[in-house]
DRENTILO-10882 format. One record per residue (C-alpha): residue in three letters; x, z, y. Coordinates in steps of 0.05 Angstrom, whole numbers, plus 32768, in hexadecimal, padded with zeros to 4 digits. Layout:
BEGIN
+------+------+------+-------+
! rest ! east !   up ! north !
+------+------+------+-------+
!  ala !    X !    Z !     Y !
...
+------+------+------+-------+
//
This chain:
BEGIN
+------+------+------+-------+
! rest ! east !   up ! north !
+------+------+------+-------+
!  met ! 8000 ! 8000 !  8000 !
!  ile ! 8038 ! 8012 !  8031 !
!  val ! 805C ! 7FD1 !  8020 !
!  ala ! 801C ! 7FAA !  802E !
!  met ! 8014 ! 7FCD !  8071 !
!  met ! 805D ! 7FBE !  8084 !
!  val ! 8054 ! 7F75 !  8071 !
!  phe ! 8015 ! 7F72 !  809B !
!  val ! 8037 ! 7F92 !  80D8 !
!  phe ! 8073 ! 7F64 !  80D0 !
!  ala ! 8046 ! 7F27 !  80CC !
!  leu ! 8020 ! 7F40 !  8109 !
!  leu ! 8061 ! 7F47 !  8131 !
!  ile ! 8076 ! 7F01 !  811E !
!  phe ! 8032 ! 7EE5 !  8133 !
!  tyr ! 8036 ! 7F0B !  8175 !
!  asn ! 807C ! 7EF1 !  8185 !
!  ala ! 8069 ! 7EAA !  8173 !
!  ser ! 802A ! 7EAB !  819D !
!  thr ! 8050 ! 7EC8 !  81D9 !
!  ala ! 8084 ! 7E91 !  81D3 !
!  ile ! 804D ! 7E5C !  81D0 !
!  phe ! 802A ! 7E7A !  820C !
!  asn ! 806C ! 7E7A !  8234 !
!  asn ! 8079 ! 7E31 !  8222 !
!  val ! 8034 ! 7E1D !  8238 !
!  ala ! 803E ! 7E42 !  827B !
!  val ! 8080 ! 7E1D !  8286 !
!  phe ! 805F ! 7DDB !  8274 !
!  glu ! 8026 ! 7DE8 !  82A5 !
!  asn ! 8056 ! 7DFA !  82DD !
!  thr ! 807F ! 7DBC !  82D0 !
!  lys ! 8041 ! 7D90 !  82CF !
!  leu ! 8028 ! 7DAC !  8311 !
!  ala ! 806D ! 7DA4 !  8331 !
!  asp ! 8071 ! 7D5C !  8318 !
!  glu ! 802D ! 7D4A !  8335 !
!  thr ! 803D ! 7D6D !  8377 !
!  ala ! 8081 ! 7D4B !  837E !
!  his ! 8064 ! 7D07 !  836B !
!  leu ! 802F ! 7D0B !  83A1 !
!  ala ! 8060 ! 7D25 !  83D5 !
!  leu ! 8094 ! 7CEF !  83C6 !
!  asn ! 805F ! 7CB9 !  83C9 !
!  ser ! 8046 ! 7CD1 !  840D !
!  met ! 808D ! 7CD6 !  8428 !
!  leu ! 80AB ! 7C96 !  840B !
!  leu ! 8070 ! 7C66 !  840C !
!  ser ! 8056 ! 7C75 !  8452 !
!  ser ! 806E ! 7C79 !  849A !
!  gly ! 8043 ! 7CB7 !  84A4 !
!  glu ! 8006 ! 7CC8 !  84CE !
!  pro ! 8010 ! 7CBC !  8507 !
!  trp ! 8044 ! 7C87 !  84F8 !
!  asn ! 8073 ! 7CA4 !  852E !
!  trp ! 806B ! 7CEC !  8518 !
!  glu ! 80B4 ! 7CFC !  8523 !
!  thr ! 80A9 ! 7CF8 !  856E !
!  arg ! 806B ! 7D24 !  856E !
!  asn ! 805A ! 7D6D !  8569 !
!  pro ! 805E ! 7D7E !  851E !
!  ser ! 801A ! 7DA1 !  8521 !
!  thr ! 7FF9 ! 7D5E !  8530 !
!  val ! 8016 ! 7D3B !  84F3 !
!  ser ! 7FEA ! 7D31 !  84B7 !
!  leu ! 801C ! 7D0A !  848C !
!  phe ! 8068 ! 7D0C !  848D !
!  gly ! 807A ! 7CC5 !  8475 !
!  leu ! 80C1 ! 7CAD !  8477 !
!  ser ! 80BA ! 7C62 !  846A !
!  phe ! 80A0 ! 7C25 !  848F !
!  ser ! 80AC ! 7BFF !  844E !
!  pro ! 80A4 ! 7C1E !  8409 !
!  asn ! 80E2 ! 7C46 !  83F4 !
!  val ! 8108 ! 7C32 !  8432 !
!  val ! 8117 ! 7C75 !  8454 !
!  glu ! 811B ! 7C73 !  84A0 !
!  pro ! 8157 ! 7C9E !  84B3 !
!  ala ! 8137 ! 7CBB !  84F3 !
!  lys ! 80FA ! 7CD1 !  84CC !
!  ala ! 8125 ! 7CF1 !  8495 !
!  ile ! 814E ! 7D17 !  84C9 !
!  ala ! 810D ! 7D2E !  84EC !
!  leu ! 80F0 ! 7D47 !  84AA !
!  ala ! 8132 ! 7D6C !  849B !
!  his ! 812D ! 7D8F !  84DF !
!  leu ! 80E5 ! 7DA4 !  84D2 !
!  leu ! 80F7 ! 7DBF !  848D !
!  asp ! 8134 ! 7DE4 !  84A9 !
!  asp ! 810D ! 7E06 !  84E0 !
!  asn ! 80EB ! 7E48 !  84CD !
!  ala ! 80B2 ! 7E3B !  84FE !
!  thr ! 80A1 ! 7DF7 !  84E0 !
!  tyr ! 80B6 ! 7DFF !  8497 !
!  ile ! 8075 ! 7E19 !  847A !
!  pro ! 8045 ! 7DEB !  84A1 !
!  thr ! 8071 ! 7DAF !  848F !
!  arg ! 8075 ! 7DC3 !  8446 !
!  thr ! 8029 ! 7DCB !  8446 !
!  ser ! 801E ! 7D87 !  8467 !
!  leu ! 804A ! 7D68 !  8431 !
!  gly ! 801A ! 7D84 !  83FD !
!  leu ! 804E ! 7DB1 !  83DD !
!  gly ! 8023 ! 7DEF !  83DC !
!  ala ! 8049 ! 7E2E !  83C9 !
!  tyr ! 8088 ! 7E08 !  83B3 !
!  glu ! 80C6 ! 7E11 !  83DB !
!  ala ! 80E0 ! 7DCC !  83EF !
!  tyr ! 8123 ! 7DAC !  83FA !
!  phe ! 8135 ! 7D62 !  8400 !
!  arg ! 8173 ! 7D3A !  840A !
!  val ! 818A ! 7CF2 !  840A !
!  ser ! 81C9 ! 7CE4 !  83E4 !
!  asp ! 81F5 ! 7CAB !  83CC !
!  ser ! 81FE ! 7C97 !  8383 !
!  val ! 8234 ! 7CCB !  8377 !
!  gly ! 820A ! 7D04 !  8394 !
!  ser ! 8228 ! 7D0C !  83D9 !
!  thr ! 81F5 ! 7D1D !  840D !
!  leu ! 81F0 ! 7CE6 !  8442 !
!  ser ! 81F1 ! 7CEF !  848C !
!  tyr ! 81D5 ! 7CC7 !  84C6 !
!  gly ! 81E8 ! 7CCD !  850F !
!  gly ! 8216 ! 7D07 !  84FD !
!  glu ! 81DE ! 7D2F !  84DB !
!  val ! 81DA ! 7D3D !  8490 !
!  val ! 819A ! 7D22 !  8472 !
!  glu ! 8180 ! 7D60 !  844F !
!  gly ! 814F ! 7D97 !  845F !
!  gly ! 8127 ! 7DD0 !  8443 !
!  thr ! 8138 ! 7E0B !  8417 !
!  val ! 8141 ! 7E1E !  83CE !
!  pro ! 813E ! 7E69 !  83BD !
!  val ! 817D ! 7E88 !  83A1 !
!  asp ! 8160 ! 7E96 !  835C !
!  pro ! 811D ! 7E72 !  8354 !
!  lys ! 80F2 ! 7E7C !  8317 !
!  phe ! 80E6 ! 7E31 !  8313 !
!  lys ! 810E ! 7DF9 !  8333 !
!  tyr ! 80FD ! 7DAF !  832C !
!  ser ! 8124 ! 7D74 !  8347 !
!  tyr ! 8105 ! 7D2F !  8352 !
!  lys ! 812D ! 7CF1 !  8366 !
!  arg ! 8119 ! 7CAC !  837D !
!  leu ! 8145 ! 7C70 !  838D !
!  val ! 813C ! 7C5B !  83D6 !
!  ile ! 815C ! 7C32 !  840C !
!  phe ! 817B ! 7C5C !  8443 !
!  asp ! 819D ! 7C3D !  847F !
!  gly ! 81A3 ! 7BFA !  845A !
!  ser ! 81C2 ! 7C16 !  841A !
!  ser ! 81A9 ! 7C30 !  83D8 !
!  ala ! 81A1 ! 7C7B !  83D7 !
!  ile ! 817F ! 7CB3 !  83AF !
!  phe ! 8147 ! 7CDB !  83CF !
!  glu ! 8143 ! 7D1F !  83AC !
!  leu ! 810A ! 7D50 !  83B4 !
!  val ! 8115 ! 7D96 !  8397 !
!  leu ! 80DA ! 7DC3 !  838C !
!  ser ! 80E3 ! 7E0C !  8379 !
!  phe ! 80B7 ! 7E48 !  836F !
!  gly ! 80C0 ! 7E92 !  8368 !
!  gly ! 8101 ! 7EA4 !  8388 !
+------+------+------+-------+
//
């Protein structure tokens, strides 16, 4: 009888550990799926549109409804990228800009780099902006091939959560 009880308790512990592992894997999958969808929509709005209004970089950020970076699909306008970097680097405009980009609770960081990973600059300014927490619970990186200042480049968007 004692042996049967011990086998039952042992089997119960195995079942509990397995179900916990499955639950954790499902949670990671759901977080990844949500981040993928969020990044896809944000990248499309930035890289396939000039924004709304089209000259948003010269306006008050609170009047901007869409932060697009391209007059042609996947051709990043350097002035718009620098303007977005400034907004994401400024504590006063970071959260409203992140919200307008549709990034919700994710922390956001972007950069434009060459094929070897070196961050590009334009007009003496590095083309990157935003923040990534020191030790985030989740960190996702999304890259798209773009044209920047007449050359091929990589536009990277990093979303993180829980830092």
